[in-house]
Steps between C-alpha positions, in 0.01 A plus 500: 500500500467210748781347692520129572539434870836372620468123575618401857522140409849382428697184559689513828874565480750249609814609670812361341617179666873453623689260272605314801133432607552638853531839654857596615388792706763743366436869441521466114220248495284716740553805257403290197183378661417866609552624146283214352224597752514865379497397130199264537292669757134565416471856351155536655617407843866619532709476809453775746791721617497332837532155329798621293666639806451184700650273229798743454557480874490115463760533223735702721450248783599208263816700381604575866441133604724386204772746611477380845520126407808584289673673784411219744653246253821711484509525882455121542771429239743745684417325831548158357835604348620646829400182695685295241811704532475472881496132492845496320649539856389139569725359230785314665336475832417182689126487545230284638165487311164328566491179283162515325439572123808545288620481142769253385657645183740236387442120429667314778590821677646532833266634779656632819478284817189507714533575869241314708391620839264327736369578841548132594651186364381389165353169417431388149509851367611597143536769244262480204568666169186540274463650152270778390208249476556375851656170393755357731835499334729395788498425868809538707500362865588715794715300742302380794563662842613819331413847628747667268609337174615576146335320206612524147300447193701429189252622244393159389165314533430176670638302201830682505428701191588875499167707508421758244523877555181642646294579803512276801400498871669378822285381785564299822325175572524459876439117496442415871663818636284703721731792507499805269750458202622787272735471201711786364733536206849586622767645265654791325295737281681488167303743298173716476305402186209723371248241369145534349365408851713764674847506648640171608811416715723222370633234741694250285256388241192593685311839470296614792291800593664792697224465760609156593821630649518464872862574610779680330860416599844650401639469151640151448 
């Protein structure tokens, strides 16, 4: 009786594709790919034992990396929670904060006053408020001849209309002043708010980043 030889020609197997169309890198996906490889391997050229051990070692490394990432995420969350709780001690204290990027969270809100400090008398200097696109919203003059002054922005644009809530920026236009000029928010911290961009400190209707705080005074 003659036996027909086994044909070695077969269509190549295709590993199942993820429904999302992209690899997620988790251990379950790695295991599915590994089992698919075992199922569709060429019976005339199977994987060697060393190849199998190497892939199992890769599977173990993927699982350990996933556990490490999870633990790092938990640690980061715990640190963020602890930092937010620590910032609660700032509530009710008088603070100075660098005037830069900030968030106005109420239409026609009331920002705290701006303390202006210059190493020499100012000439033609002003505070400039711009929106998130860099468009100038308001320009408030700094009194000429000042080395220390307080400037107040009422939350309105150059036409006297209350500006909408959103992201804004404070900058200093020195005019003809050759000295260095700095601007700081001055006021009481009313609350710590946990936003999508991280914790923010509330001064009036302005939200600022904790890193902008420069001085911390007594409770007011």
